[in-house]
SEFI-335014 format. One record per residue (C-alpha): x, y, z; residue in three letters. Coordinates in pm, 1 decimal, padded with zeros to 6 digits. Each point is the difference from the previous one (the first is absolute). Example, Ala and Ser with C-alpha at 12.3 -4.5 7.8 and 13.67 -1.06 7.14 Angstrom:
2
{{01230.0, -00450.0, 00780.0}, ALA}
{{00137.0, 00344.0, -00066.0}, SER}
END
This chain:
282
{{03362.5, -01902.3, -01107.3}, MET}
{{-00233.4, 00297.6, -00065.9}, GLU}
{{-00178.0, 00154.8, 00299.5}, ASN}
{{-00368.1, 00089.5, -00045.0}, ILE}
{{-00015.8, 00170.3, 00344.6}, ILE}
{{00283.0, 00190.2, 00174.2}, GLU}
{{-00055.5, 00142.3, 00347.4}, VAL}
{{00270.7, 00188.6, 00181.2}, THR}
{{-00013.7, 00140.3, 00358.0}, SER}
{{-00378.9, 00031.3, -00020.4}, LEU}
{{-00175.1, 00171.1, 00292.2}, GLY}
{{-00357.3, 00099.0, 00072.3}, LYS}
{{-00121.9, 00199.8, 00303.9}, THR}
{{-00367.0, 00052.8, 00086.7}, PHE}
{{-00017.0, 00281.5, 00258.9}, SER}
{{00229.1, -00131.2, 00276.2}, ASP}
{{-00010.7, -00365.6, -00116.0}, HIS}
{{00286.7, -00135.5, -00221.0}, ARG}
{{-00169.5, -00264.0, -00211.5}, ALA}
{{00316.9, -00075.7, -00207.7}, LEU}
{{00360.4, 00039.1, 00112.7}, LYS}
{{00287.6, -00012.3, -00246.0}, ASP}
{{-00145.1, -00282.7, -00215.4}, VAL}
{{00217.9, -00115.5, -00298.5}, SER}
{{-00057.8, -00289.1, -00234.4}, PHE}
{{-00018.1, -00097.0, -00365.1}, GLN}
{{-00245.2, -00220.4, -00182.3}, VAL}
{{00141.4, -00190.2, -00294.8}, ARG}
{{-00184.2, -00046.0, -00326.6}, LYS}
{{-00207.5, -00314.9, -00006.1}, GLY}
{{00032.3, -00091.6, 00368.7}, GLU}
{{-00263.8, -00039.1, 00269.1}, VAL}
{{00114.4, 00231.5, 00280.7}, PHE}
{{-00156.9, -00061.6, 00342.1}, GLY}
{{-00048.4, 00291.6, 00234.4}, PHE}
{{-00086.5, -00147.1, 00337.2}, LEU}
{{-00085.3, 00157.4, 00332.4}, GLY}
{{-00268.5, 00032.0, 00269.8}, PRO}
{{-00290.0, 00249.1, -00021.3}, SER}
{{00131.3, 00350.9, 00028.6}, GLY}
{{00353.6, -00082.6, -00106.3}, SER}
{{-00007.7, 00219.3, -00312.1}, GLY}
{{-00092.4, -00241.5, -00277.7}, LYS}
{{-00304.3, 00181.6, -00128.8}, THR}
{{00170.3, 00333.5, 00028.8}, THR}
{{00277.6, -00126.3, -00221.7}, THR}
{{-00246.8, -00128.8, -00264.2}, ILE}
{{-00176.7, 00331.6, 00000.0}, LYS}
{{00327.6, 00185.7, -00063.8}, ILE}
{{00103.1, -00240.1, -00271.3}, LEU}
{{-00342.1, 00031.7, -00173.1}, THR}
{{-00011.5, 00381.9, 00010.7}, ALA}
{{-00281.4, 00011.7, 00260.2}, GLN}
{{00228.6, 00157.9, 00264.0}, LEU}
{{00311.7, 00215.7, -00003.5}, ASN}
{{00301.9, -00095.9, 00210.3}, GLN}
{{00148.3, 00239.2, 00260.4}, THR}
{{00356.3, -00079.1, -00088.0}, ILE}
{{00199.8, -00233.5, -00227.4}, GLY}
{{-00055.3, -00130.3, -00349.7}, ASP}
{{-00238.4, -00243.4, -00159.2}, ALA}
{{00041.4, -00090.7, -00369.0}, PHE}
{{-00230.9, -00230.0, -00198.5}, VAL}
{{00092.1, -00076.9, -00359.8}, PHE}
{{00290.7, 00242.6, 00043.6}, GLY}
{{-00218.7, 00301.5, 00068.5}, VAL}
{{-00104.6, 00160.4, 00333.6}, PRO}
{{-00307.3, -00192.6, 00136.2}, ALA}
{{-00227.7, 00308.2, -00008.1}, HIS}
{{00017.2, -00014.1, -00379.2}, ARG}
{{-00195.3, -00321.8, -00000.1}, LEU}
{{-00314.5, 00217.6, -00011.2}, LYS}
{{00090.5, 00061.3, -00369.2}, GLU}
{{-00203.6, -00216.1, -00239.1}, ALA}
{{00317.3, -00147.7, -00158.3}, THR}
{{00096.8, -00161.2, 00331.2}, TYR}
{{-00345.7, -00077.7, 00135.6}, ARG}
{{-00045.4, -00250.6, -00279.1}, LYS}
{{00313.5, -00188.6, 00120.4}, LYS}
{{-00118.9, -00067.0, 00349.7}, ILE}
{{-00270.5, -00185.2, 00181.4}, GLY}
{{-00098.6, 00074.9, 00364.3}, VAL}
{{-00208.4, -00214.1, 00236.4}, ILE}
{{-00071.8, 00150.6, 00337.4}, THR}
{{-00314.4, 00015.7, 00228.3}, ASP}
{{-00168.8, 00230.8, -00253.2}, ASN}
{{-00145.6, -00232.0, -00254.3}, SER}
{{-00091.2, 00266.9, -00262.8}, ALA}
{{-00284.1, -00213.4, -00129.1}, LEU}
{{-00349.5, 00114.3, -00112.2}, TYR}
{{-00257.6, -00153.4, 00237.3}, ASP}
{{-00295.4, 00010.0, -00246.5}, ARG}
{{00189.5, -00170.6, -00284.7}, LEU}
{{00056.7, -00371.5, -00048.2}, THR}
{{00341.5, -00152.9, 00045.1}, VAL}
{{00033.3, -00027.4, -00379.2}, TYR}
{{-00107.3, 00360.3, -00062.5}, ASP}
{{00245.5, 00129.8, 00259.5}, ASN}
{{00277.8, -00180.4, -00181.2}, LEU}
{{-00130.5, 00119.4, -00339.7}, LYS}
{{00020.0, 00361.4, 00126.9}, PHE}
{{00364.1, -00045.7, 00098.6}, TYR}
{{00075.0, -00173.3, -00330.2}, CYS}
{{-00118.9, 00321.5, -00172.8}, ASP}
{{00206.9, 00211.2, 00238.2}, LEU}
{{00315.8, -00199.4, -00056.1}, TYR}
{{-00073.6, -00069.8, -00367.4}, LYS}
{{00002.3, -00372.0, 00056.4}, VAL}
{{-00209.9, -00236.7, -00215.3}, PRO}
{{-00306.1, -00152.7, 00168.5}, TYR}
{{00144.8, -00346.1, -00070.2}, THR}
{{00226.4, 00059.6, 00295.4}, ARG}
{{-00298.4, -00006.2, 00244.4}, ILE}
{{-00053.5, -00381.3, -00000.5}, PRO}
{{00369.1, -00048.4, 00053.3}, GLU}
{{00022.0, 00213.5, 00313.5}, VAL}
{{-00325.8, -00137.3, 00134.3}, LEU}
{{00146.1, -00345.6, -00023.2}, GLU}
{{00318.0, 00118.0, 00173.2}, MET}
{{-00209.3, 00106.0, 00304.3}, VAL}
{{-00250.5, -00291.8, -00014.9}, ASN}
{{-00296.9, 00223.3, -00079.9}, LEU}
{{-00102.1, -00114.8, -00347.3}, ALA}
{{-00331.4, -00125.2, 00123.1}, SER}
{{-00077.6, 00325.7, 00185.6}, GLU}
{{00044.4, 00255.5, -00283.6}, GLN}
{{-00372.1, 00089.4, -00023.8}, LYS}
{{-00037.8, 00082.9, 00369.8}, LYS}
{{-00052.3, 00358.5, 00115.5}, ILE}
{{00310.0, 00115.9, 00189.5}, VAL}
{{-00211.3, 00136.9, 00293.0}, SER}
{{-00116.5, -00354.1, 00064.7}, LYS}
{{00343.9, -00154.1, 00025.6}, LEU}
{{00172.8, -00117.0, 00323.5}, SER}
{{00318.9, 00168.8, 00113.2}, LYS}
{{00208.5, -00286.6, -00132.7}, GLY}
{{-00168.0, 00023.6, -00341.4}, MET}
{{00051.5, 00375.1, -00010.9}, LEU}
{{00360.6, -00051.0, 00070.1}, GLN}
{{00025.7, -00247.5, -00289.5}, ARG}
{{-00175.8, 00238.2, -00237.5}, VAL}
{{00243.4, 00275.2, 00100.4}, THR}
{{00292.2, -00230.7, -00068.0}, LEU}
{{-00149.0, -00090.2, -00342.2}, ALA}
{{-00022.4, 00373.8, -00075.9}, ARG}
{{00366.7, 00046.1, 00087.0}, ALA}
{{00096.6, -00303.3, -00220.9}, PHE}
{{-00189.0, 00129.6, -00308.3}, LEU}
{{00270.4, 00214.2, -00155.9}, HIS}
{{00296.8, -00222.0, 00113.1}, GLU}
{{00173.4, 00294.1, 00169.6}, PRO}
{{00375.9, 00032.4, 00007.8}, GLU}
{{-00020.8, 00061.5, 00371.7}, LEU}
{{-00271.4, -00123.4, 00237.8}, LEU}
{{-00044.1, 00125.0, 00356.9}, PHE}
{{-00193.0, -00248.4, 00218.0}, LEU}
{{-00100.0, 00088.4, 00356.9}, ASP}
{{-00114.0, -00312.2, 00186.0}, GLU}
{{-00147.3, -00154.6, -00315.3}, PRO}
{{-00128.9, -00320.1, 00147.8}, THR}
{{-00103.4, 00106.0, 00345.0}, SER}
{{-00376.1, -00071.1, -00057.0}, ALA}
{{00041.7, -00317.7, -00204.7}, LEU}
{{-00037.2, -00364.6, 00079.7}, ASP}
{{00288.6, -00245.7, -00068.7}, PRO}
{{-00138.4, -00122.0, -00335.8}, ALA}
{{-00041.7, 00350.8, -00143.0}, ASN}
{{00326.5, 00108.5, 00151.8}, THR}
{{00166.2, -00277.1, -00203.1}, LYS}
{{-00159.9, 00132.4, -00317.8}, HIS}
{{00132.4, 00348.5, 00075.3}, ILE}
{{00356.9, -00125.6, 00061.2}, TYR}
{{-00006.4, -00181.4, -00336.2}, GLU}
{{-00123.3, 00318.8, -00170.1}, GLY}
{{00266.6, 00211.3, 00158.6}, LEU}
{{00276.1, -00244.4, -00090.0}, LEU}
{{-00127.8, -00005.0, -00354.8}, LYS}
{{00021.2, 00381.4, -00011.5}, LEU}
{{00350.5, -00018.3, 00130.6}, LYS}
{{00090.2, -00247.5, -00271.9}, GLU}
{{-00130.7, 00247.2, -00252.0}, ASN}
{{00225.7, 00274.4, 00144.2}, GLY}
{{-00209.3, 00179.7, 00256.5}, THR}
{{00186.8, 00135.0, 00302.4}, THR}
{{-00203.1, -00043.2, 00324.0}, ILE}
{{00024.8, 00202.1, 00323.2}, PHE}
{{-00185.0, -00198.5, 00265.1}, LEU}
{{-00093.1, 00081.4, 00358.7}, THR}
{{-00138.8, -00286.1, 00207.9}, THR}
{{-00038.6, -00130.9, 00351.5}, HIS}
{{00002.7, -00356.5, -00128.4}, ASP}
{{00348.4, -00151.8, 00030.5}, MET}
{{-00106.4, -00300.2, -00214.7}, ASN}
{{-00103.2, 00240.6, -00268.2}, GLU}
{{00338.2, 00176.8, 00016.0}, ALA}
{{00181.0, -00335.0, -00009.0}, GLU}
{{-00206.2, -00112.6, -00301.3}, THR}
{{00021.3, 00316.4, -00210.1}, LEU}
{{00296.8, 00222.3, 00096.7}, CYS}
{{00346.3, 00001.6, -00147.2}, ASP}
{{00117.6, 00245.6, 00267.1}, ARG}
{{-00149.2, 00135.2, 00315.4}, ILE}
{{00041.4, 00314.5, 00204.2}, ALA}
{{-00111.6, -00005.3, 00361.3}, PHE}
{{-00135.2, 00341.2, 00111.0}, LEU}
{{-00039.9, 00096.4, 00362.6}, HIS}
{{-00069.8, 00336.6, 00157.4}, ASN}
{{00043.8, 00163.9, -00339.4}, GLY}
{{00345.3, -00140.7, -00071.4}, ALA}
{{00127.4, -00304.3, -00197.0}, ILE}
{{00159.7, -00242.9, 00238.6}, GLN}
{{00104.6, -00274.3, -00243.2}, GLN}
{{-00014.6, -00046.2, -00381.4}, LEU}
{{00106.7, -00319.4, -00176.7}, ASP}
{{-00133.2, -00312.3, -00167.6}, THR}
{{-00206.6, -00239.9, 00214.5}, PRO}
{{00275.6, -00256.9, -00033.8}, LYS}
{{00276.0, 00232.1, 00117.1}, ASN}
{{-00213.7, 00131.7, 00284.3}, LEU}
{{-00057.3, -00352.5, 00130.1}, ARG}
{{00368.6, -00076.4, -00032.4}, LYS}
{{00096.0, 00320.5, 00181.3}, LYS}
{{-00235.5, -00057.3, 00290.5}, PHE}
{{00018.5, -00382.8, 00016.5}, GLY}
{{00212.3, -00191.4, 00246.3}, ASP}
{{00128.4, -00252.0, -00260.3}, ASP}
{{-00129.1, -00304.8, 00181.4}, THR}
{{-00246.3, -00278.0, -00053.1}, ILE}
{{-00202.4, -00190.2, 00256.0}, THR}
{{-00007.5, -00381.3, 00003.3}, VAL}
{{-00292.2, -00167.3, 00177.0}, GLU}
{{00094.6, -00343.4, 00123.3}, LEU}
{{-00221.4, -00307.5, 00030.4}, THR}
{{00001.4, 00027.8, 00381.9}, ASP}
{{-00164.5, 00342.0, -00028.0}, GLY}
{{00309.4, 00206.4, 00082.4}, SER}
{{00141.6, 00272.4, -00225.0}, LYS}
{{00353.6, 00078.7, -00092.0}, VAL}
{{00124.2, 00323.2, -00163.6}, THR}
{{00272.2, -00059.9, -00264.9}, VAL}
{{00215.8, 00260.9, -00164.8}, LYS}
{{00013.3, 00000.3, -00386.6}, ARG}
{{00339.1, -00112.0, -00135.5}, GLY}
{{00226.7, -00303.7, 00013.6}, PRO}
{{-00010.9, -00046.7, 00380.2}, GLU}
{{-00378.4, 00026.0, 00009.5}, GLY}
{{-00041.5, -00234.1, -00298.2}, ALA}
{{00215.1, -00261.6, 00175.7}, GLU}
{{-00218.4, 00023.4, 00311.3}, LYS}
{{-00318.1, -00026.5, -00207.3}, LEU}
{{00119.2, -00302.7, -00189.4}, PHE}
{{00087.7, -00164.7, 00331.8}, HIS}
{{-00362.4, 00036.5, 00110.4}, TYR}
{{-00129.2, -00114.8, -00337.9}, MET}
{{00230.6, -00312.8, -00005.2}, ASN}
{{-00143.9, -00093.3, 00342.6}, GLU}
{{-00353.8, 00050.1, -00142.9}, ASP}
{{-00080.4, 00248.8, 00268.7}, ARG}
{{-00120.8, 00288.6, -00212.3}, VAL}
{{-00372.2, 00074.5, 00000.8}, SER}
{{00010.6, 00334.4, -00187.8}, SER}
{{00230.3, 00274.3, -00107.3}, ILE}
{{-00096.2, 00367.5, -00041.9}, TYR}
{{00180.0, 00328.2, -00062.4}, SER}
{{00024.7, 00274.2, 00258.5}, ASN}
{{-00002.8, 00261.4, -00272.5}, GLU}
{{-00206.2, 00298.7, 00113.3}, PRO}
{{-00317.3, 00103.8, -00169.9}, THR}
{{-00041.3, 00360.0, -00125.9}, LEU}
{{-00232.6, 00050.2, 00292.4}, GLY}
{{00269.6, -00113.2, 00243.1}, ASP}
{{00243.6, 00240.3, -00170.3}, ILE}
{{-00238.9, 00296.0, 00021.2}, PHE}
{{-00058.0, -00063.6, 00371.8}, VAL}
{{00374.6, -00014.1, 00059.4}, GLU}
{{00055.5, 00326.6, -00188.2}, ILE}
{{-00284.7, 00199.6, 00146.7}, THR}
{{-00098.5, -00175.7, 00326.1}, GLY}
{{-00362.3, -00024.1, -00112.8}, ARG}
{{-00229.2, -00205.0, -00215.3}, GLU}
{{-00088.0, 00105.4, -00347.9}, LEU}
{{-00365.9, 00106.6, 00040.8}, ALA}
END
């Protein structure tokens, strides 16, 4: 499978602080790649290197098969979308006129505007002046801007951090639609449910280094204890191993009509992160 991003032994030092240490990974075409870690772990530094906003100290970073710093060239800028804290919106313009400006910039027909406004649940707010919008609305307009030209590669840094659950759901649907249409997504987030919902693979970053990289399913399998818990009608709980022996024990309880509930002991992504790093993802 083709790699859109290839990073090898990447390092970045600021004065006497090593922000990134020997970071290596690949992002495959068409996948949603989650880059998870606490504040200060190196996530934003990595995005800045991959989007030509910052040069690495050591190592290699290739995007679309060329060194990342070449993304400043117009040919490559049209292929990517970037959403970070800097919204790059014009305060005195309406939502619609902001998007119209970026349609002109990307040479996208204006008919695309209603589509992206619907994707972020802002169709009814298009005439509002940007300076009057709430933080959550601003974030949605910024996402709409990034969706306009259907980029081949989309970088998202905490895309739903200011959104309520209903609008977050709209964004998820929009992102998955972009993925279906071939967009590769590089996502940083603190939200483990978001990572679970969207990501094909996840890298856990801690102290500037990748600690684990795999699919959510494989990570849970690797860090799980391969057991289930059976809650009995008398209120007691029994731990049963998966497999023939455990199944026999479970059927015994069920035949005696003693089972109240059954649930898996499979770890969450949050549990896995705490086990890897010894700290919460925050």
